C-alpha positions in Angstrom: 0.1 0.5 -0.6 1.3 2.9 -0.6 0.9 6.1 1.9 -0.7 9.7 0.8 0.2 12.3 0.8 4.0 14.4 0.3 6.6 15.4 3.5 5.0 15.5 7.3 1.8 13.5 5.8 3.9 11.2 4.2 6.0 10.2 7.1 2.7 9.7 9.3 1.4 7.3 7.2 4.3 5.9 6.4 5.0 5.0 10.2 1.0 4.4 10.9 1.2 1.6 8.1 4.4 -0.4 9.9 3.1 0.5 12.7 0.2 -1.6 11.5 2.4 -3.9 9.8 4.2 -5.2 12.5 0.6 -5.6 14.2 -0.6 -7.7 11.6 2.7 -9.7 11.1 3.2 -10.5 15.1 2.0 -12.5 18.0 -0.3 -11.1 20.8 2.5 -8.8 22.3 3.1 -7.3 19.4 -0.8 -6.4 19.1 -1.0 -5.0 22.7 1.4 -2.8 21.8 0.8 -0.9 18.9 -2.1 -0.6 20.5 -0.8 0.7 23.4 1.4 3.4 21.3 -1.6 3.9 18.9 -3.2 5.1 22.1 -0.9 7.2 22.3 -0.1 8.8 19.5 -4.0 9.2 19.1 -4.0 11.1 22.3 -0.8 13.6 21.0 -2.9 15.0 18.0 -6.0 15.2 20.0 -3.6 17.0 22.2 -2.1 19.2 19.2 -5.7 20.0 17.9 -6.9 21.6 20.8 -3.3 24.3 20.3 -4.1 24.8 17.4 -8.4 25.2 18.3 -7.1 27.9 20.9 -5.2 29.0 18.4 -7.6 29.9 16.1 -10.0 30.9 18.6 -8.0 34.0 19.4 -9.1 36.4 19.1 -6.2 39.1 16.9 -6.7 35.5 14.9 -9.6 36.2 13.5 -10.9 33.1 13.0 -15.4 32.2 14.0 -16.4 29.9 15.9 -17.5 27.6 13.4 -13.8 27.2 12.4 -12.0 26.2 15.8 -15.1 24.2 17.4 -14.7 21.3 14.6 -11.6 21.6 15.2 -12.3 20.8 18.8 -14.6 18.2 18.1 -11.8 16.7 16.1 -9.7 17.0 19.4 -12.9 15.5 21.2 -12.5 12.1 18.6 -8.8 11.2 18.9 -9.6 11.7 23.1 -12.1 9.3 22.4 -10.7 7.0 20.5 -7.3 6.7 22.2 -9.7 5.2 25.6 -10.9 2.6 22.9 -7.4 2.0 22.0 -5.6 2.0 26.2 -9.5 0.0 27.0 -8.2 -2.4 24.0 -4.5 -2.8 24.8 -5.6 -4.1 28.5 -7.7 -6.4 27.5 -5.0 -8.0 25.5 -2.9 -6.9 28.7 -5.4 -9.3 30.4 -5.3 -12.0 27.8 -1.6 -12.3 27.8 -2.1 -13.3 31.9 -5.0 -15.5 31.6 -4.0 -19.5 30.8 -6.2 -21.3 28.3 -7.8 -22.7 30.0 -9.7 -19.5 31.8 -10.2 -18.5 28.1 -11.9 -21.3 26.2 -13.0 -20.7 22.9 -12.2 -17.2 22.5 -9.2 -16.9 21.7 -6.8 -16.1 19.7 -4.7 -18.8 17.7 -2.6 -20.6 20.1 0.7 -19.2 18.1 0.1 -16.7 19.3 -0.6 -16.9 22.9 2.3 -18.9 23.0 4.8 -15.9 22.2 4.6 -15.7 26.7 
């Protein structure tokens, strides 16, 4: 898959592709690490957009609310995505620390569980 965009945007998309590629190719710990890393990335992006929205909302910036409020809303969605990915990473951590007998039929493939 090729990354869209140029410059920093292309770097961001390429990094995401590599990160998720490692998760797809790796075992359960790689998936847990990827979920935790994407949670951090979403939270960081949300924080950056929060700051951007504040800058846009300053009186001397002259941007109306219908512009910066959308940036604020996007930041809130990224913070929510971070929380979801953190929950997912935590759920995978529970699987890592659960015996196969306790998990039952609802578990990742045994090869992935065997890596810990």
